[in-house]
C-alpha positions in Angstrom: 22.2 31.0 -5.6 20.1 30.5 -8.3 17.5 27.2 -8.6 17.6 25.9 -12.0 14.1 24.0 -13.3 15.2 20.2 -12.8 15.7 21.6 -9.0 12.7 23.3 -9.5 10.8 20.5 -11.1 12.4 17.5 -7.8 11.1 20.0 -5.0 7.5 20.1 -6.2 8.2 16.4 -7.0 9.5 16.3 -2.8 6.2 18.2 -1.9 4.2 16.1 -3.1 5.4 12.5 -2.1 5.4 14.2 0.7 2.0 15.5 -0.1 1.2 11.6 -0.3 3.0 10.5 2.3 0.7 12.5 5.0 -2.1 11.5 3.3 -2.0 7.9 3.6 -1.1 8.0 7.4 -3.7 10.2 8.3 -6.1 7.3 5.9 -3.7 4.4 7.6 -4.8 5.9 11.0 -8.4 6.1 10.5 -8.7 3.6 9.3 -6.8 2.3 12.3 -9.2 3.9 15.1 -12.6 4.0 12.8 -12.6 0.4 11.7 -10.9 -2.4 14.4 -11.7 -5.3 13.2 -11.1 -5.3 9.9 -7.9 -3.5 10.8 -6.6 -5.5 13.0 -7.7 -8.6 11.2 -5.7 -6.2 7.9 -2.8 -6.9 10.4 -2.9 -10.6 11.2 -2.5 -11.6 7.9 -0.7 -9.0 6.5 2.6 -11.4 6.7 4.0 -11.6 2.8 5.6 -14.6 3.3 2.2 -16.4 5.3 -1.1 -15.1 3.6 -2.5 -16.7 0.5 -3.7 -15.2 -1.5 -7.5 -16.0 -1.9 -7.1 -14.5 2.3 -6.4 -11.1 0.5 -8.6 -11.6 -1.4 -11.6 -12.0 2.0 -10.4 -9.7 3.4 -9.8 -6.9 0.6 -13.7 -7.8 -1.0 -14.5 -6.6 2.9 -12.4 -3.7 3.3 -14.6 -0.4 4.3 -12.6 2.1 2.9 -11.7 2.3 0.1 -8.1 3.7 0.6 -8.2 0.1 2.5 -9.6 -1.7 -0.6 -6.6 0.3 -2.5 -3.7 -0.9 0.8 -5.2 -4.8 -0.1 -5.2 -4.6 -3.7 -1.5 -2.9 -3.7 -0.9 -6.1 -1.4 -2.1 -8.4 -4.2 -0.5 -7.3 -6.5 2.8 -7.0 -5.1 2.4 -10.4 -4.3 1.9 -11.1 -8.1 4.9 -9.7 -8.7 7.4 -11.8 -6.7 5.5 -14.6 -8.0 7.0 -13.5 -11.6 10.6 -12.3 -10.8 10.9 -16.1 -8.4 9.1 -18.2 -12.0 11.5 -15.4 -13.4 13.8 -16.4 -11.5 13.6 -20.4 -12.2 13.5 -20.2 -15.7 
């Protein structure tokens, strides 16, 4: 059976996603092993329903690596999106 352009494109996207996830997992494990104190604080605060925005912002400001800063800002962005969705639901 001959691969279509759509199938080939989809396979390429999956391969790129797999590569990205592999890299993210490697970064996450390096963060866990090389920056234990920061990582433990991250794990303690990593409950979006209990952590405050200032706590997330503070942890982001002292993040030891670019990956960690990106991780924190993605959590902050998720909080903003959740808050916006809840506000729209109330109106």
